[in-house]
BALOBA-1460 file (C-alpha; in Angstrom, 3 decimals):
// residues 397
<rec num="1" residu="m" x="79.139" y="159.884" z="80.313"/>
<rec num="2" residu="g" x="81.672" y="158.630" z="77.818"/>
<rec num="3" residu="l" x="84.776" y="156.510" z="77.417"/>
<rec num="4" residu="i" x="88.009" y="158.256" z="76.480"/>
<rec num="5" residu="r" x="90.606" y="156.074" z="74.798"/>
<rec num="6" residu="a" x="93.852" y="155.902" z="76.791"/>
<rec num="7" residu="f" x="95.772" y="153.478" z="74.591"/>
<rec num="8" residu="t" x="95.062" y="150.842" z="71.927"/>
<rec num="9" residu="g" x="96.246" y="147.302" z="71.425"/>
<rec num="10" residu="a" x="96.664" y="144.472" z="73.883"/>
<rec num="11" residu="a" x="99.510" y="145.864" z="76.021"/>
<rec num="12" residu="f" x="98.006" y="144.550" z="79.251"/>
<rec num="13" residu="s" x="101.067" y="142.782" z="80.618"/>
<rec num="14" residu="q" x="102.223" y="146.024" z="82.285"/>
<rec num="15" residu="i" x="98.777" y="147.393" z="83.089"/>
<rec num="16" residu="g" x="99.461" y="147.138" z="86.805"/>
<rec num="17" residu="d" x="102.405" y="149.504" z="86.410"/>
<rec num="18" residu="m" x="100.358" y="151.912" z="84.280"/>
<rec num="19" residu="w" x="97.201" y="152.091" z="86.390"/>
<rec num="20" residu="q" x="96.934" y="151.518" z="90.092"/>
<rec num="21" residu="d" x="93.150" y="151.017" z="90.043"/>
<rec num="22" residu="y" x="91.260" y="149.691" z="87.052"/>
<rec num="23" residu="i" x="88.297" y="147.567" z="85.953"/>
<rec num="24" residu="y" x="89.324" y="144.409" z="84.124"/>
<rec num="25" residu="c" x="88.011" y="141.067" z="82.855"/>
<rec num="26" residu="d" x="90.151" y="138.039" z="82.123"/>
<rec num="27" residu="s" x="89.697" y="136.154" z="78.857"/>
<rec num="28" residu="m" x="86.294" y="134.451" z="78.926"/>
<rec num="29" residu="d" x="85.982" y="130.716" z="78.282"/>
<rec num="30" residu="n" x="83.756" y="129.075" z="75.670"/>
<rec num="31" residu="n" x="80.810" y="128.818" z="78.077"/>
<rec num="32" residu="t" x="80.747" y="132.433" z="79.319"/>
<rec num="33" residu="l" x="78.816" y="134.936" z="77.196"/>
<rec num="34" residu="v" x="78.700" y="137.907" z="79.586"/>
<rec num="35" residu="q" x="80.969" y="138.663" z="82.563"/>
<rec num="36" residu="k" x="80.680" y="141.504" z="85.055"/>
<rec num="37" residu="g" x="83.828" y="143.591" z="85.437"/>
<rec num="38" residu="h" x="85.477" y="144.078" z="88.843"/>
<rec num="39" residu="a" x="87.705" y="146.835" z="90.193"/>
<rec num="40" residu="r" x="91.303" y="145.747" z="90.788"/>
<rec num="41" residu="r" x="94.509" y="147.180" z="92.174"/>
<rec num="42" residu="s" x="97.973" y="146.762" z="90.727"/>
<rec num="43" residu="g" x="99.930" y="143.767" z="91.946"/>
<rec num="44" residu="g" x="96.761" y="141.658" z="92.147"/>
<rec num="45" residu="a" x="95.644" y="143.043" z="95.516"/>
<rec num="46" residu="g" x="91.966" y="143.421" z="96.187"/>
<rec num="47" residu="s" x="90.117" y="146.719" z="96.177"/>
<rec num="48" residu="d" x="87.585" y="148.134" z="98.572"/>
<rec num="49" residu="a" x="85.986" y="150.119" z="95.722"/>
<rec num="50" residu="n" x="82.301" y="149.530" z="95.064"/>
<rec num="51" residu="d" x="81.974" y="147.462" z="91.862"/>
<rec num="52" residu="n" x="78.505" y="148.917" z="91.305"/>
<rec num="53" residu="i" x="79.704" y="152.525" z="91.144"/>
<rec num="54" residu="i" x="81.963" y="153.679" z="88.296"/>
<rec num="55" residu="t" x="83.521" y="156.930" z="89.472"/>
<rec num="56" residu="q" x="84.894" y="159.838" z="87.481"/>
<rec num="57" residu="g" x="88.246" y="158.922" z="85.943"/>
<rec num="58" residu="s" x="87.856" y="155.161" z="86.364"/>
<rec num="59" residu="r" x="90.224" y="153.176" z="84.149"/>
<rec num="60" residu="i" x="88.917" y="150.206" z="82.186"/>
<rec num="61" residu="a" x="90.838" y="147.654" z="80.089"/>
<rec num="62" residu="v" x="89.267" y="145.702" z="77.207"/>
<rec num="63" residu="n" x="90.869" y="142.471" z="75.941"/>
<rec num="64" residu="p" x="90.648" y="141.018" z="72.398"/>
<rec num="65" residu="g" x="87.403" y="139.096" z="71.824"/>
<rec num="66" residu="q" x="85.526" y="141.300" z="74.307"/>
<rec num="67" residu="m" x="83.150" y="144.224" z="74.114"/>
<rec num="68" residu="l" x="82.647" y="146.565" z="77.073"/>
<rec num="69" residu="i" x="79.317" y="148.166" z="77.900"/>
<rec num="70" residu="i" x="78.701" y="150.676" z="80.690"/>
<rec num="71" residu="v" x="75.301" y="150.270" z="82.350"/>
<rec num="72" residu="e" x="73.489" y="152.560" z="84.787"/>
<rec num="73" residu="d" x="70.370" y="151.184" z="86.492"/>
<rec num="74" residu="g" x="69.955" y="148.734" z="83.598"/>
<rec num="75" residu="r" x="70.399" y="151.398" z="80.888"/>
<rec num="76" residu="i" x="73.298" y="151.171" z="78.442"/>
<rec num="77" residu="l" x="75.285" y="154.433" z="78.648"/>
<rec num="78" residu="d" x="78.313" y="153.724" z="76.469"/>
<rec num="79" residu="f" x="80.277" y="150.887" z="74.892"/>
<rec num="80" residu="t" x="83.450" y="149.991" z="73.059"/>
<rec num="81" residu="a" x="84.220" y="147.046" z="70.798"/>
<rec num="82" residu="e" x="87.899" y="147.971" z="70.380"/>
<rec num="83" residu="q" x="90.609" y="146.446" z="72.553"/>
<rec num="84" residu="g" x="92.676" y="148.843" z="74.602"/>
<rec num="85" residu="g" x="92.594" y="151.015" z="77.725"/>
<rec num="86" residu="y" x="89.922" y="153.637" z="78.485"/>
<rec num="87" residu="e" x="89.113" y="156.325" z="81.021"/>
<rec num="88" residu="y" x="85.520" y="157.001" z="82.093"/>
<rec num="89" residu="d" x="84.494" y="160.662" z="82.049"/>
<rec num="90" residu="l" x="81.092" y="161.759" z="83.352"/>
<rec num="91" residu="s" x="81.252" y="165.079" z="81.489"/>
<rec num="92" residu="t" x="81.454" y="163.694" z="77.934"/>
<rec num="93" residu="e" x="78.945" y="162.221" z="75.540"/>
<rec num="94" residu="p" x="79.004" y="158.479" z="74.705"/>
<rec num="95" residu="s" x="82.020" y="157.640" z="72.566"/>
<rec num="96" residu="v" x="80.679" y="154.394" z="70.991"/>
<rec num="97" residu="f" x="83.834" y="152.771" z="69.647"/>
<rec num="98" residu="c" x="82.198" y="150.251" z="67.288"/>
<rec num="99" residu="g" x="85.286" y="148.353" z="66.145"/>
<rec num="100" residu="e" x="84.617" y="145.609" z="63.579"/>
<rec num="101" residu="f" x="80.857" y="145.749" z="64.240"/>
<rec num="102" residu="g" x="80.562" y="149.014" z="62.312"/>
<rec num="103" residu="e" x="77.447" y="151.119" z="61.935"/>
<rec num="104" residu="s" x="75.046" y="148.280" z="62.785"/>
<rec num="105" residu="l" x="76.149" y="148.336" z="66.408"/>
<rec num="106" residu="k" x="75.852" y="152.097" z="66.544"/>
<rec num="107" residu="a" x="72.302" y="151.862" z="65.169"/>
<rec num="108" residu="s" x="71.367" y="149.361" z="67.898"/>
<rec num="109" residu="f" x="72.782" y="151.704" z="70.510"/>
<rec num="110" residu="e" x="70.781" y="154.658" z="69.172"/>
<rec num="111" residu="q" x="67.597" y="152.565" z="69.372"/>
<rec num="112" residu="m" x="68.369" y="151.799" z="73.029"/>
<rec num="113" residu="r" x="69.062" y="155.479" z="73.710"/>
<rec num="114" residu="a" x="65.702" y="156.502" z="72.262"/>
<rec num="115" residu="r" x="63.939" y="154.435" z="74.912"/>
<rec num="116" residu="f" x="65.524" y="156.163" z="77.906"/>
<rec num="117" residu="v" x="66.364" y="159.650" z="79.180"/>
<rec num="118" residu="f" x="70.029" y="159.822" z="80.199"/>
<rec num="119" residu="g" x="71.046" y="161.877" z="83.218"/>
<rec num="120" residu="g" x="74.382" y="163.572" z="83.843"/>
<rec num="121" residu="i" x="75.106" y="162.337" z="87.339"/>
<rec num="122" residu="a" x="76.086" y="158.972" z="88.709"/>
<rec num="123" residu="g" x="73.166" y="156.723" z="89.450"/>
<rec num="124" residu="k" x="72.748" y="154.332" z="92.313"/>
<rec num="125" residu="d" x="73.934" y="151.338" z="90.315"/>
<rec num="126" residu="q" x="76.628" y="151.510" z="87.645"/>
<rec num="127" residu="r" x="78.342" y="148.472" z="86.221"/>
<rec num="128" residu="a" x="80.833" y="147.435" z="83.560"/>
<rec num="129" residu="y" x="79.943" y="144.305" z="81.618"/>
<rec num="130" residu="f" x="82.162" y="142.452" z="79.174"/>
<rec num="131" residu="i" x="80.487" y="140.600" z="76.277"/>
<rec num="132" residu="n" x="82.226" y="137.590" z="74.712"/>
<rec num="133" residu="t" x="82.443" y="138.326" z="70.955"/>
<rec num="134" residu="k" x="84.480" y="135.227" z="70.032"/>
<rec num="135" residu="d" x="82.984" y="132.245" z="68.188"/>
<rec num="136" residu="i" x="81.232" y="129.934" z="70.648"/>
<rec num="137" residu="l" x="82.360" y="126.465" z="69.564"/>
<rec num="138" residu="n" x="81.351" y="122.814" z="69.923"/>
<rec num="139" residu="n" x="77.622" y="123.184" z="70.516"/>
<rec num="140" residu="r" x="75.926" y="119.831" z="69.941"/>
<rec num="141" residu="f" x="72.476" y="119.267" z="68.520"/>
<rec num="142" residu="g" x="70.456" y="116.529" z="66.848"/>
<rec num="143" residu="f" x="67.252" y="116.090" z="64.896"/>
<rec num="144" residu="g" x="64.968" y="113.242" z="63.851"/>
<rec num="145" residu="n" x="61.758" y="112.337" z="62.011"/>
<rec num="146" residu="i" x="62.266" y="114.965" z="59.296"/>
<rec num="147" residu="p" x="60.689" y="113.973" z="55.936"/>
<rec num="148" residu="y" x="62.911" y="114.251" z="52.861"/>
<rec num="149" residu="r" x="61.722" y="113.824" z="49.265"/>
<rec num="150" residu="d" x="64.567" y="111.952" z="47.607"/>
<rec num="151" residu="s" x="65.020" y="112.821" z="43.926"/>
<rec num="152" residu="e" x="66.703" y="109.529" z="42.988"/>
<rec num="153" residu="f" x="63.862" y="107.240" z="44.050"/>
<rec num="154" residu="n" x="61.066" y="109.836" z="43.999"/>
<rec num="155" residu="l" x="59.856" y="108.780" z="47.427"/>
<rec num="156" residu="t" x="59.677" y="110.428" z="50.845"/>
<rec num="157" residu="i" x="62.000" y="109.050" z="53.501"/>
<rec num="158" residu="t" x="62.600" y="110.116" z="57.096"/>
<rec num="159" residu="l" x="66.005" y="111.431" z="58.139"/>
<rec num="160" residu="k" x="67.743" y="111.764" z="61.474"/>
<rec num="161" residu="g" x="71.142" y="113.198" z="62.297"/>
<rec num="162" residu="y" x="73.388" y="114.964" z="64.742"/>
<rec num="163" residu="g" x="76.348" y="117.327" z="64.669"/>
<rec num="164" residu="t" x="77.768" y="120.551" z="66.052"/>
<rec num="165" residu="y" x="77.289" y="124.235" z="65.317"/>
<rec num="166" residu="v" x="79.140" y="127.486" z="66.010"/>
<rec num="167" residu="f" x="77.458" y="130.769" z="66.920"/>
<rec num="168" residu="r" x="78.593" y="134.180" z="68.062"/>
<rec num="169" residu="i" x="77.133" y="137.328" z="69.541"/>
<rec num="170" residu="s" x="76.819" y="139.578" z="66.504"/>
<rec num="171" residu="d" x="75.024" y="142.478" z="68.223"/>
<rec num="172" residu="p" x="76.102" y="142.751" z="71.895"/>
<rec num="173" residu="i" x="73.751" y="145.686" z="72.524"/>
<rec num="174" residu="t" x="70.686" y="143.659" z="71.494"/>
<rec num="175" residu="f" x="71.978" y="140.590" z="73.344"/>
<rec num="176" residu="f" x="72.381" y="142.489" z="76.604"/>
<rec num="177" residu="a" x="69.058" y="144.309" z="76.274"/>
<rec num="178" residu="n" x="66.956" y="141.260" z="75.265"/>
<rec num="179" residu="v" x="68.770" y="138.248" z="76.721"/>
<rec num="180" residu="s" x="71.276" y="138.627" z="79.522"/>
<rec num="181" residu="g" x="70.403" y="141.924" z="81.253"/>
<rec num="182" residu="n" x="72.054" y="142.919" z="84.529"/>
<rec num="183" residu="v" x="73.419" y="139.560" z="85.652"/>
<rec num="184" residu="t" x="74.936" y="139.360" z="89.103"/>
<rec num="185" residu="e" x="78.203" y="137.810" z="87.929"/>
<rec num="186" residu="k" x="78.037" y="136.127" z="84.513"/>
<rec num="187" residu="y" x="75.656" y="134.780" z="81.872"/>
<rec num="188" residu="d" x="76.466" y="131.224" z="80.815"/>
<rec num="189" residu="k" x="75.576" y="129.745" z="77.415"/>
<rec num="190" residu="t" x="73.740" y="126.840" z="79.081"/>
<rec num="191" residu="l" x="70.965" y="129.305" z="79.964"/>
<rec num="192" residu="l" x="70.376" y="129.888" z="76.245"/>
<rec num="193" residu="e" x="71.393" y="126.520" z="74.770"/>
<rec num="194" residu="s" x="68.126" y="124.589" z="74.980"/>
<rec num="195" residu="q" x="66.177" y="127.387" z="73.294"/>
<rec num="196" residu="i" x="68.499" y="127.828" z="70.328"/>
<rec num="197" residu="k" x="68.768" y="124.036" z="69.905"/>
<rec num="198" residu="s" x="64.979" y="123.838" z="69.642"/>
<rec num="199" residu="e" x="64.921" y="126.629" z="67.081"/>
<rec num="200" residu="l" x="67.672" y="124.971" z="65.056"/>
<rec num="201" residu="q" x="65.766" y="121.686" z="65.013"/>
<rec num="202" residu="e" x="62.594" y="123.484" z="63.942"/>
<rec num="203" residu="a" x="64.469" y="125.306" z="61.151"/>
<rec num="204" residu="m" x="65.910" y="122.029" z="59.809"/>
<rec num="205" residu="l" x="62.478" y="120.961" z="58.489"/>
<rec num="206" residu="p" x="62.045" y="123.747" z="55.869"/>
<rec num="207" residu="t" x="65.805" y="123.775" z="55.213"/>
<rec num="208" residu="l" x="65.899" y="120.102" z="54.203"/>
<rec num="209" residu="g" x="62.711" y="120.687" z="52.205"/>
<rec num="210" residu="d" x="64.462" y="123.394" z="50.165"/>
<rec num="211" residu="l" x="67.490" y="121.141" z="49.696"/>
<rec num="212" residu="a" x="65.269" y="118.307" z="48.433"/>
<rec num="213" residu="r" x="63.543" y="120.615" z="45.938"/>
<rec num="214" residu="s" x="66.963" y="121.554" z="44.546"/>
<rec num="215" residu="g" x="67.477" y="117.894" z="43.572"/>
<rec num="216" residu="v" x="70.063" y="116.848" z="46.182"/>
<rec num="217" residu="k" x="69.857" y="113.107" z="46.901"/>
<rec num="218" residu="y" x="69.707" y="112.082" z="50.538"/>
<rec num="219" residu="d" x="73.148" y="110.430" z="50.472"/>
<rec num="220" residu="e" x="74.666" y="113.561" z="48.900"/>
<rec num="221" residu="i" x="73.643" y="115.860" z="51.777"/>
<rec num="222" residu="p" x="77.069" y="115.560" z="53.515"/>
<rec num="223" residu="l" x="78.649" y="116.731" z="50.234"/>
<rec num="224" residu="n" x="76.403" y="119.821" z="50.200"/>
<rec num="225" residu="m" x="77.073" y="121.124" z="53.717"/>
<rec num="226" residu="k" x="77.786" y="124.672" z="52.522"/>
<rec num="227" residu="g" x="74.445" y="124.836" z="50.729"/>
<rec num="228" residu="l" x="72.671" y="123.362" z="53.759"/>
<rec num="229" residu="t" x="74.346" y="125.837" z="56.124"/>
<rec num="230" residu="d" x="73.520" y="128.799" z="53.874"/>
<rec num="231" residu="l" x="69.853" y="127.750" z="53.722"/>
<rec num="232" residu="l" x="69.741" y="127.251" z="57.487"/>
<rec num="233" residu="k" x="71.282" y="130.691" z="58.067"/>
<rec num="234" residu="e" x="68.534" y="132.239" z="55.955"/>
<rec num="235" residu="k" x="65.907" y="130.547" z="58.111"/>
<rec num="236" residu="i" x="67.443" y="131.201" z="61.512"/>
<rec num="237" residu="n" x="69.633" y="134.312" z="61.477"/>
<rec num="238" residu="g" x="66.772" y="136.733" z="60.873"/>
<rec num="239" residu="l" x="65.116" y="135.665" z="64.139"/>
<rec num="240" residu="w" x="68.369" y="135.337" z="66.061"/>
<rec num="241" residu="n" x="69.812" y="138.696" z="64.987"/>
<rec num="242" residu="e" x="66.631" y="140.659" z="65.605"/>
<rec num="243" residu="k" x="65.566" y="139.063" z="68.875"/>
<rec num="244" residu="r" x="68.817" y="138.017" z="70.510"/>
<rec num="245" residu="g" x="71.742" y="139.635" z="68.694"/>
<rec num="246" residu="i" x="73.378" y="136.279" z="67.833"/>
<rec num="247" residu="e" x="74.072" y="134.528" z="64.522"/>
<rec num="248" residu="l" x="74.822" y="131.033" z="63.258"/>
<rec num="249" residu="v" x="78.419" y="130.864" z="61.984"/>
<rec num="250" residu="s" x="78.778" y="127.276" z="60.795"/>
<rec num="251" residu="l" x="77.233" y="123.819" z="60.992"/>
<rec num="252" residu="a" x="78.880" y="120.388" z="60.805"/>
<rec num="253" residu="l" x="76.786" y="117.202" z="60.603"/>
<rec num="254" residu="s" x="78.653" y="114.190" z="61.962"/>
<rec num="255" residu="n" x="75.975" y="111.825" z="60.660"/>
<rec num="256" residu="i" x="72.719" y="112.021" z="58.723"/>
<rec num="257" residu="i" x="70.932" y="108.787" z="57.847"/>
<rec num="258" residu="p" x="67.421" y="107.502" z="57.077"/>
<rec num="259" residu="d" x="65.519" y="105.681" z="59.809"/>
<rec num="260" residu="s" x="65.169" y="101.883" z="59.630"/>
<rec num="261" residu="e" x="61.825" y="101.967" z="57.807"/>
<rec num="262" residu="s" x="63.220" y="104.312" z="55.147"/>
<rec num="263" residu="i" x="66.287" y="102.092" z="54.714"/>
<rec num="264" residu="d" x="63.969" y="99.159" z="53.925"/>
<rec num="265" residu="k" x="62.119" y="101.301" z="51.368"/>
<rec num="266" residu="i" x="65.365" y="102.256" z="49.650"/>
<rec num="267" residu="r" x="66.642" y="98.674" z="49.615"/>
<rec num="268" residu="n" x="63.425" y="97.432" z="48.004"/>
<rec num="269" residu="m" x="63.536" y="100.200" z="45.409"/>
<rec num="270" residu="q" x="67.132" y="99.408" z="44.541"/>
<rec num="271" residu="e" x="66.357" y="95.698" z="44.167"/>
<rec num="272" residu="s" x="63.319" y="96.415" z="41.997"/>
<rec num="273" residu="r" x="65.388" y="98.735" z="39.800"/>
<rec num="274" residu="v" x="68.016" y="96.028" z="39.226"/>
<rec num="275" residu="y" x="65.482" y="93.359" z="38.220"/>
<rec num="276" residu="s" x="63.340" y="95.686" z="36.088"/>
<rec num="277" residu="g" x="66.390" y="96.658" z="34.061"/>
<rec num="278" residu="n" x="67.760" y="93.122" z="33.590"/>
<rec num="279" residu="k" x="65.233" y="90.356" z="32.946"/>
<rec num="280" residu="a" x="67.930" y="87.721" z="32.783"/>
<rec num="281" residu="m" x="68.955" y="88.582" z="36.336"/>
<rec num="282" residu="l" x="65.290" y="88.471" z="37.368"/>
<rec num="283" residu="g" x="65.002" y="85.023" z="35.757"/>
<rec num="284" residu="a" x="68.032" y="83.772" z="37.644"/>
<rec num="285" residu="r" x="66.595" y="85.163" z="40.885"/>
<rec num="286" residu="v" x="63.187" y="83.549" z="40.313"/>
<rec num="287" residu="g" x="64.795" y="80.285" z="39.202"/>
<rec num="288" residu="a" x="66.954" y="80.104" z="42.298"/>
<rec num="289" residu="a" x="63.913" y="80.846" z="44.479"/>
<rec num="290" residu="q" x="61.900" y="78.120" z="42.766"/>
<rec num="291" residu="a" x="64.740" y="75.630" z="43.092"/>
<rec num="292" residu="n" x="64.984" y="76.372" z="46.802"/>
<rec num="293" residu="a" x="61.235" y="75.916" z="47.077"/>
<rec num="294" residu="m" x="61.510" y="72.531" z="45.341"/>
<rec num="295" residu="e" x="64.114" y="71.366" z="47.777"/>
<rec num="296" residu="s" x="61.902" y="72.438" z="50.625"/>
<rec num="297" residu="a" x="58.906" y="70.733" z="49.009"/>
<rec num="298" residu="s" x="60.806" y="67.461" z="48.742"/>
<rec num="299" residu="e" x="61.174" y="67.512" z="52.514"/>
<rec num="300" residu="n" x="57.454" y="68.235" z="53.084"/>
<rec num="301" residu="p" x="56.146" y="65.993" z="55.916"/>
<rec num="302" residu="g" x="52.889" y="65.615" z="53.959"/>
<rec num="303" residu="g" x="54.765" y="64.098" z="51.049"/>
<rec num="304" residu="a" x="56.881" y="65.447" z="48.266"/>
<rec num="305" residu="v" x="54.080" y="64.994" z="45.731"/>
<rec num="306" residu="n" x="51.717" y="67.265" z="47.668"/>
<rec num="307" residu="g" x="54.483" y="69.825" z="48.063"/>
<rec num="308" residu="f" x="55.194" y="69.905" z="44.326"/>
<rec num="309" residu="v" x="51.502" y="70.130" z="43.465"/>
<rec num="310" residu="g" x="51.131" y="73.235" z="45.609"/>
<rec num="311" residu="m" x="54.309" y="74.756" z="44.226"/>
<rec num="312" residu="n" x="53.288" y="74.139" z="40.608"/>
<rec num="313" residu="m" x="49.865" y="75.691" z="41.228"/>
<rec num="314" residu="a" x="51.585" y="78.807" z="42.634"/>
<rec num="315" residu="q" x="53.896" y="78.951" z="39.628"/>
<rec num="316" residu="a" x="50.986" y="78.629" z="37.195"/>
<rec num="317" residu="a" x="49.060" y="81.356" z="39.005"/>
<rec num="318" residu="g" x="52.055" y="83.677" z="38.861"/>
<rec num="319" residu="g" x="52.615" y="83.061" z="35.161"/>
<rec num="320" residu="v" x="56.415" y="83.248" z="35.512"/>
<rec num="321" residu="n" x="58.366" y="81.374" z="32.835"/>
<rec num="322" residu="v" x="61.960" y="81.241" z="33.959"/>
<rec num="323" residu="a" x="63.252" y="79.973" z="30.623"/>
<rec num="324" residu="e" x="61.773" y="82.930" z="28.755"/>
<rec num="325" residu="l" x="63.183" y="85.397" z="31.259"/>
<rec num="326" residu="m" x="66.623" y="83.853" z="31.023"/>
<rec num="327" residu="r" x="66.567" y="84.006" z="27.224"/>
<rec num="328" residu="s" x="64.882" y="87.379" z="26.818"/>
<rec num="329" residu="e" x="68.059" y="89.406" z="27.075"/>
<rec num="330" residu="p" x="71.041" y="87.458" z="25.734"/>
<rec num="331" residu="e" x="74.475" y="88.856" z="26.330"/>
<rec num="332" residu="p" x="75.910" y="90.763" z="23.364"/>
<rec num="333" residu="a" x="77.865" y="88.336" z="21.181"/>
<rec num="334" residu="t" x="81.104" y="89.024" z="19.405"/>
<rec num="335" residu="q" x="81.630" y="88.076" z="15.773"/>
<rec num="336" residu="q" x="83.438" y="84.875" z="16.827"/>
<rec num="337" residu="q" x="80.673" y="83.956" z="19.281"/>
<rec num="338" residu="s" x="77.886" y="84.386" z="16.714"/>
<rec num="339" residu="a" x="78.502" y="80.898" z="15.320"/>
<rec num="340" residu="n" x="78.298" y="79.346" z="18.766"/>
<rec num="341" residu="s" x="76.496" y="81.711" z="21.160"/>
<rec num="342" residu="d" x="76.443" y="79.286" z="24.129"/>
<rec num="343" residu="t" x="79.116" y="80.048" z="26.692"/>
<rec num="344" residu="w" x="80.247" y="77.741" z="29.463"/>
<rec num="345" residu="v" x="82.524" y="77.955" z="32.472"/>
<rec num="346" residu="c" x="85.253" y="75.346" z="32.689"/>
<rec num="347" residu="s" x="86.235" y="73.760" z="35.970"/>
<rec num="348" residu="c" x="89.514" y="75.696" z="35.702"/>
<rec num="349" residu="g" x="87.494" y="78.925" z="35.962"/>
<rec num="350" residu="m" x="87.757" y="80.163" z="32.391"/>
<rec num="351" residu="t" x="84.608" y="81.275" z="30.514"/>
<rec num="352" residu="n" x="84.508" y="79.734" z="26.993"/>
<rec num="353" residu="y" x="82.372" y="79.726" z="23.873"/>
<rec num="354" residu="m" x="84.297" y="76.956" z="22.030"/>
<rec num="355" residu="s" x="84.003" y="73.186" z="22.299"/>
<rec num="356" residu="f" x="87.246" y="72.806" z="24.228"/>
<rec num="357" residu="c" x="88.733" y="75.014" z="26.936"/>
<rec num="358" residu="p" x="91.834" y="76.779" z="25.518"/>
<rec num="359" residu="n" x="93.253" y="77.021" z="29.028"/>
<rec num="360" residu="c" x="93.208" y="73.360" z="30.124"/>
<rec num="361" residu="g" x="91.870" y="71.441" z="27.100"/>
<rec num="362" residu="k" x="88.755" y="70.031" z="28.768"/>
<rec num="363" residu="k" x="85.750" y="69.338" z="26.581"/>
<rec num="364" residu="k" x="82.605" y="71.387" z="26.917"/>
<rec num="365" residu="p" x="80.085" y="69.437" z="29.046"/>
<rec num="366" residu="e" x="76.831" y="68.375" z="27.513"/>
<rec num="367" residu="d" x="73.850" y="70.640" z="28.119"/>
<rec num="368" residu="k" x="71.611" y="69.685" z="31.018"/>
<rec num="369" residu="v" x="68.100" y="69.609" z="29.590"/>
<rec num="370" residu="c" x="64.867" y="68.740" z="31.393"/>
<rec num="371" residu="p" x="63.360" y="65.736" z="29.570"/>
<rec num="372" residu="k" x="59.864" y="66.807" z="30.573"/>
<rec num="373" residu="c" x="59.691" y="70.472" z="29.461"/>
<rec num="374" residu="g" x="62.934" y="70.961" z="27.537"/>
<rec num="375" residu="f" x="64.312" y="73.639" z="29.883"/>
<rec num="376" residu="v" x="68.077" y="74.112" z="29.369"/>
<rec num="377" residu="f" x="69.804" y="74.628" z="32.682"/>
<rec num="378" residu="p" x="72.134" y="77.689" z="32.791"/>
<rec num="379" residu="v" x="75.544" y="77.177" z="34.334"/>
<rec num="380" residu="e" x="74.528" y="78.616" z="37.725"/>
<rec num="381" residu="l" x="71.586" y="76.174" z="38.022"/>
<rec num="382" residu="r" x="73.225" y="72.960" z="36.758"/>
<rec num="383" residu="a" x="73.642" y="71.565" z="40.271"/>
<rec num="384" residu="m" x="69.895" y="71.809" z="41.042"/>
<rec num="385" residu="r" x="68.068" y="68.511" z="41.595"/>
<rec num="386" residu="f" x="64.759" y="69.726" z="40.161"/>
<rec num="387" residu="c" x="63.802" y="71.611" z="37.040"/>
<rec num="388" residu="p" x="63.001" y="75.224" z="37.969"/>
<rec num="389" residu="n" x="60.480" y="75.414" z="35.108"/>
<rec num="390" residu="c" x="58.288" y="72.356" z="35.755"/>
<rec num="391" residu="g" x="59.546" y="70.758" z="38.974"/>
<rec num="392" residu="n" x="60.652" y="67.501" z="37.361"/>
<rec num="393" residu="e" x="63.320" y="65.642" z="39.348"/>
<rec num="394" residu="m" x="66.509" y="65.397" z="37.344"/>
<rec num="395" residu="a" x="68.809" y="62.419" z="37.111"/>
<rec num="396" residu="q" x="72.004" y="63.013" z="39.013"/>
<rec num="397" residu="e" x="75.102" y="63.588" z="36.853"/>
């Protein structure tokens, strides 16, 4: 029971003139994975032939992106993965035209053959099925709550994301035997979609773990999509190829971001890194916070004095000296600035280190110094009403 090649190529536009009766399948859409073939007559007329009996000398046409399998009572008798026209001959052995699938498809077929005893006469039920071997596109999936050890901050965050993937039937023999079987008309991808989505989501956990161990930062994952896809293929294609005869072709993540709690963690780490590396900036931040607290204390319904007492106690307990922080890391001075290291910003916007602004000629303003503790106000704090070091109310300029 074998297929004999009648012609090759995709010369199907005149097939009605060549063959009066033939089995044919139109091009399958992106949702159809398996389609049963039907007997036709030239000119598009219907046929009274039994679709479930393939008689001696039946003609069968195979389009590009399709693979034909001949099935008798659920057993695969023969197949071809090469486009062209074929004649079915009951007296020959299986021809197994493997096409681009090569020896792997032939090996799958031999495994199927070993399970059954093939007869030489037509059975009660014979069918032609066409398998869609094109890439199945635009399959959506998403994942969430996957831990990721970020190498930049050395902390574990939780990622979520979504995207699309492409798969194809890489071993039609295994797919038919283990997944679709003898369908009445066609096997749609929606019947398989939920299962492979679940397996993809499950495989993302160890895949992202491997990516994290390689040192990829969470915000660099979109730049490492090839590495991510390769790792995911290693996790998933072994199961898919062996059990279902399908394989993951590509993956595209439209978005991958940390959850809200992880975003807060990252923001706090970034802020801590900035202040730990620049004490002057930390001093300015603390000074501004204290100044804001003083303004709030002055509006305390219980009295400004009580508000300042509480604020000063908190400052003493914290042991934060804003003046020392501000002076601990002076800006690098040039040779000209070494004689007069104090810089000031003129009202015209120019930063100066001389006594007069070279841009507009204005004189450098006198330093604002707290008469109680001697704190020298930096430029950004000159407008504050209270000393950020001791809380003393300053005379208005």
